[in-house]
C-alpha positions as semicolon CSV with decimal commas, in nm:
position;residue;x (nm);y (nm);z (nm)
1;M;-1,964;0,191;-2,178
2;T;-1,626;0,211;-2,019
3;T;-1,408;0,493;-1,930
4;Y;-1,031;0,454;-1,870
5;A;-0,741;0,671;-1,731
6;I;-0,412;0,608;-1,845
7;G;-0,071;0,811;-1,705
8;D;0,139;1,006;-1,884
9;L;0,230;0,932;-2,218
10;Q;0,559;1,123;-2,269
11;G;0,558;1,055;-2,620
12;C;0,558;0,678;-2,618
13;H;0,310;0,672;-2,869
14;D;0,324;0,305;-2,967
15;E;0,257;0,209;-2,637
16;F;-0,008;0,389;-2,636
17;V;-0,158;0,219;-2,980
18;A;-0,089;-0,130;-2,770
19;L;-0,252;-0,003;-2,481
20;L;-0,578;0,121;-2,692
21;E;-0,575;-0,252;-2,898
22;Q;-0,505;-0,438;-2,544
23;L;-0,835;-0,255;-2,392
24;D;-1,080;-0,298;-2,760
25;F;-1,112;0,080;-2,687
26;D;-1,367;0,181;-2,933
27;P;-1,448;0,578;-2,934
28;H;-1,814;0,530;-3,034
29;R;-1,842;0,323;-2,672
30;D;-1,576;0,426;-2,419
31;R;-1,342;0,742;-2,303
32;L;-1,025;0,800;-2,237
33;W;-0,935;1,055;-1,931
34;L;-0,522;1,092;-1,981
35;A;-0,331;1,263;-1,691
36;G;-0,127;1,471;-1,900
37;D;0,246;1,521;-2,042
38;L;0,116;1,410;-2,356
39;V;0,450;1,533;-2,455
40;N;0,833;1,537;-2,473
41;R;1,102;1,299;-2,361
42;G;1,001;1,031;-2,579
43;P;1,019;0,979;-2,959
44;G;0,659;0,972;-3,063
45;S;0,534;1,331;-2,892
46;L;0,387;1,431;-3,209
47;A;0,207;1,143;-3,283
48;C;0,075;1,158;-2,937
49;L;-0,073;1,494;-2,940
50;R;-0,283;1,398;-3,298
51;E;-0,362;1,061;-3,196
52;V;-0,507;1,204;-2,844
53;M;-0,675;1,503;-3,025
54;A;-0,869;1,275;-3,338
55;L;-1,018;1,062;-3,052
56;G;-1,251;1,389;-3,020
57;E;-1,496;1,353;-2,725
58;A;-1,365;1,018;-2,669
59;A;-1,076;1,121;-2,510
60;T;-1,021;1,406;-2,192
61;T;-0,679;1,514;-2,099
62;V;-0,562;1,755;-1,824
63;L;-0,280;1,953;-1,845
64;G;0,057;1,833;-1,743
65;N;0,381;2,057;-1,689
66;H;0,556;1,906;-1,972
67;D;0,242;1,979;-2,170
68;L;0,323;2,343;-2,050
69;H;0,656;2,372;-2,131
70;L;0,591;2,303;-2,470
71;L;0,281;2,586;-2,493
72;A;0,589;2,801;-2,374
73;V;0,847;2,730;-2,581
74;A;0,609;2,769;-2,882
75;R;0,431;3,066;-2,762
76;G;0,611;3,202;-2,463
77;G;0,954;3,261;-2,556
78;A;1,080;2,950;-2,333
79;R;1,378;2,776;-2,454
80;E;1,442;2,443;-2,519
81;N;1,571;2,186;-2,220
82;R;1,877;1,998;-2,365
83;K;1,693;1,680;-2,292
84;D;1,295;1,796;-2,492
85;T;1,177;1,613;-2,800
86;L;0,936;1,874;-2,917
87;A;1,121;1,953;-3,239
88;P;0,876;1,711;-3,465
89;V;0,582;1,930;-3,283
90;L;0,780;2,236;-3,321
91;G;0,794;2,229;-3,686
92;A;0,490;1,984;-3,790
93;P;0,277;2,193;-4,065
94;D;-0,051;2,133;-3,841
95;R;0,156;2,276;-3,503
96;E;-0,090;2,612;-3,467
97;R;-0,380;2,371;-3,460
98;L;-0,231;2,108;-3,272
99;L;-0,110;2,386;-2,999
100;D;-0,407;2,571;-3,008
101;W;-0,622;2,251;-2,905
102;L;-0,349;2,147;-2,655
103;Q;-0,394;2,566;-2,487
104;S;-0,780;2,505;-2,435
105;R;-0,700;2,182;-2,232
106;P;-0,808;2,231;-1,825
107;L;-0,607;2,153;-1,517
108;L;-0,897;1,944;-1,369
109;V;-1,143;1,744;-1,477
110;R;-1,441;1,548;-1,273
111;R;-1,748;1,332;-1,233
112;C;-2,004;1,181;-0,931
113;S;-2,130;0,893;-0,920
114;E;-2,336;0,656;-0,660
115;E;-2,045;0,444;-0,647
116;R;-1,770;0,598;-0,636
117;G;-1,862;1,016;-0,549
118;D;-1,664;1,244;-0,665
119;T;-1,363;1,178;-0,942
120;V;-1,119;1,409;-0,959
121;M;-0,788;1,382;-1,191
122;T;-0,531;1,637;-1,240
123;H;-0,160;1,638;-1,320
124;A;0,019;1,613;-0,975
125;G;-0,280;1,567;-0,751
126;L;-0,468;1,836;-0,530
127;L;-0,384;2,009;-0,258
128;P;-0,540;1,915;0,113
129;Q;-0,576;2,253;0,168
130;W;-0,846;2,308;-0,128
131;S;-1,168;2,165;-0,173
132;V;-1,262;2,005;-0,491
133;E;-1,518;2,300;-0,557
134;Q;-1,246;2,537;-0,493
135;A;-0,981;2,354;-0,657
136;A;-1,219;2,378;-0,966
137;G;-1,275;2,776;-0,937
138;L;-0,895;2,793;-0,888
139;A;-0,836;2,563;-1,227
140;G;-1,075;2,810;-1,373
141;E;-0,892;3,102;-1,288
142;A;-0,566;2,947;-1,478
143;E;-0,761;2,837;-1,795
144;S;-0,902;3,163;-1,840
145;R;-0,577;3,310;-1,813
146;L;-0,459;3,069;-2,096
147;A;-0,746;3,112;-2,331
148;G;-0,715;3,518;-2,265
149;E;-0,534;3,755;-2,528
150;R;-0,208;3,789;-2,255
151;A;-0,173;3,386;-2,323
152;G;0,223;3,446;-2,423
153;A;0,274;3,683;-2,132
154;F;0,150;3,445;-1,897
155;L;0,322;3,139;-2,053
156;E;0,618;3,325;-1,987
157;A;0,607;3,424;-1,679
158;M;0,460;3,075;-1,492
159;Y;0,840;2,927;-1,471
160;G;0,984;2,941;-1,107
161;N;0,951;2,830;-0,761
162;A;0,747;3,113;-0,572
163;P;0,549;3,129;-0,391
164;A;0,590;2,803;-0,220
165;C;0,288;2,849;-0,018
166;W;-0,114;2,886;-0,061
167;R;-0,219;3,138;0,079
168;G;-0,604;3,281;-0,034
169;D;-0,451;3,661;-0,089
170;L;-0,243;3,580;-0,372
171;D;-0,351;3,768;-0,665
172;G;-0,196;3,841;-1,024
173;L;0,097;3,620;-1,141
174;D;0,224;3,477;-0,811
175;R;-0,115;3,337;-0,748
176;L;-0,151;3,202;-1,135
177;R;0,183;3,008;-1,100
178;M;0,088;2,906;-0,761
179;I;-0,211;2,737;-0,913
180;I;-0,035;2,621;-1,176
181;N;0,241;2,440;-0,964
182;V;0,053;2,261;-0,732
183;F;-0,148;2,100;-1,060
184;T;0,110;2,031;-1,249
185;R;0,421;2,010;-1,040
186;M;0,334;1,902;-0,683
187;R;0,510;1,613;-0,554
188;F;0,604;1,666;-0,139
189;I;0,420;1,908;0,101
190;D;0,443;2,025;0,419
191;A;0,171;2,050;0,707
192;A;0,031;2,382;0,579
193;G;0,065;2,312;0,208
194;C;0,379;2,463;0,116
195;L;0,541;2,323;-0,164
196;D;0,919;2,122;-0,202
197;F;1,014;2,171;-0,596
198;A;1,374;2,032;-0,501
199;A;1,274;1,597;-0,455
200;K;1,137;1,453;-0,759
201;E;1,245;1,057;-0,673
202;G;1,083;0,787;-0,469
203;L;0,920;0,830;-0,139
204;D;1,284;0,825;0,061
205;S;1,350;1,139;-0,096
206;A;1,153;1,357;0,121
207;P;1,302;1,655;0,260
208;A;1,274;1,674;0,665
209;G;0,916;1,804;0,707
210;F;0,752;1,729;0,404
211;A;0,574;1,370;0,273
212;P;0,348;1,327;-0,019
213;W;0,089;1,522;-0,063
214;F;-0,156;1,218;-0,049
215;Q;-0,051;1,109;0,344
216;F;-0,233;1,396;0,436
217;P;-0,568;1,418;0,493
218;R;-0,871;1,592;0,384
219;D;-1,212;1,728;0,507
220;D;-1,371;1,576;0,175
221;D;-1,359;1,245;0,004
222;P;-1,260;1,260;-0,376
223;W;-1,130;0,989;-0,568
224;L;-0,808;1,132;-0,685
225;L;-0,631;1,024;-1,039
226;F;-0,307;1,179;-1,108
227;G;0,017;1,122;-1,304
228;H;0,359;1,293;-1,298
229;W;0,511;1,106;-1,062
230;A;0,620;0,828;-1,251
231;A;0,891;0,691;-0,894
232;L;0,581;0,606;-0,725
233;Q;0,512;0,289;-1,006
234;G;0,159;0,316;-0,959
235;E;0,166;0,335;-0,562
236;T;0,046;0,544;-0,265
237;P;0,174;0,396;0,031
238;A;0,060;0,544;0,388
239;S;-0,203;0,733;0,152
240;R;-0,492;0,925;0,331
241;V;-0,717;1,006;0,069
242;R;-0,806;0,797;-0,211
243;A;-0,542;0,857;-0,438
244;E;-0,475;0,647;-0,761
245;A;-0,098;0,695;-0,933
246;L;-0,146;0,674;-1,317
247;D;0,219;0,719;-1,405
248;T;0,402;0,393;-1,423
249;G;0,749;0,542;-1,613
250;C;0,636;0,418;-1,949
251;V;0,879;0,665;-2,105
252;W;1,167;0,534;-1,848
253;G;1,145;0,185;-1,973
254;N;0,882;0,017;-1,762
255;R;0,531;0,015;-1,881
256;L;0,246;0,274;-1,968
257;T;-0,081;0,165;-1,762
258;A;-0,466;0,212;-1,767
259;L;-0,728;0,244;-1,512
260;D;-1,065;0,129;-1,590
261;L;-1,283;0,348;-1,339
262;E;-1,625;0,127;-1,353
263;S;-1,386;-0,214;-1,208
264;G;-1,060;-0,075;-1,072
265;R;-0,867;-0,285;-1,288
266;H;-0,532;-0,194;-1,424
267;I;-0,404;-0,308;-1,769
268;S;-0,048;-0,224;-1,854
269;V;0,136;-0,253;-2,166
270;P;0,550;-0,307;-2,153
271;S;0,751;-0,011;-2,302
272;R;0,976;-0,028;-2,598
273;R;1,227;0,182;-2,494
274;R;1,537;0,086;-2,281
C-alpha cells in the first residue's frame, strides 16, 4: 500500500484524474491524503467533490479556507466573491449530501511510523507554539463546533483577522476563529506566533518582523505536510522544521503534485489551464 499526499485541487478535476492515472492509483490498495481546498477558482469544483467523496476511506482530506468559504456561503449566510466558481456545487442536485460530507472533514490528520515519526497534514501549517498533541485537541474543538447544531452561526462568524495572536485563555468565537485561521490561512508569523494576513505572495513579500511559519523552530519534530501557499512552488527554503509544501499552483497554470509518503518521491502533472 502506498499513501500519496496531494496539494490543493481547487477545482482542477481533469488534472486530478490525470495524476491518479500517473500514480496508477488503486483505491483498494492505495490511500490519498488531500491538503484541502478541493474547490473554487478552477472549473471542476463539483466534479472534485464527487470524485474524492466517491473514494470513501481511500481518501482523507482536511478542510481548507476555500472549502470553509463554500460551507459559509451555502450554510452560513456569506456572500460569494467575484472570482468564486462555486455555483455548480450550490446548484447541484446532490448539494446537501456533498456539503454534509465536506463539513465533516477534519482540520488535522496524523499518523505515526517508525521511519518518519509523526506525520501531520493541515491545510496551511502548524503554529510553532503548538505541540502536535495540542494542535490535535484544538482542531477537535473547531471540528466539534462545525458538527454541532450552531454550525451555521459559527460559519457566519468565522471570518475576520482578529485575534491575530494565540493565547491559551482565548474563548468563544475568538478562540475558534484563531484556530481556523492558523489551520487554513497562516503564512507569515512573528516570533510570538502572531499571524499576518496581508502578505500572500512569495517569501520576499514578508512584512518586517515576520517570516514563514516553517522558519521558526519547534520543540518536537513532526513531518508537516501543507498546501495553501502556491507561491512557494513546493519549496520551503531555510526551513527549521521538516515541512513539505504540496500546493504547486495547478489552478494558476503550473502543476498538480503528489508526494509518495513512503519513498519521498514527487510526481506531477501539468495544469491544463492557461
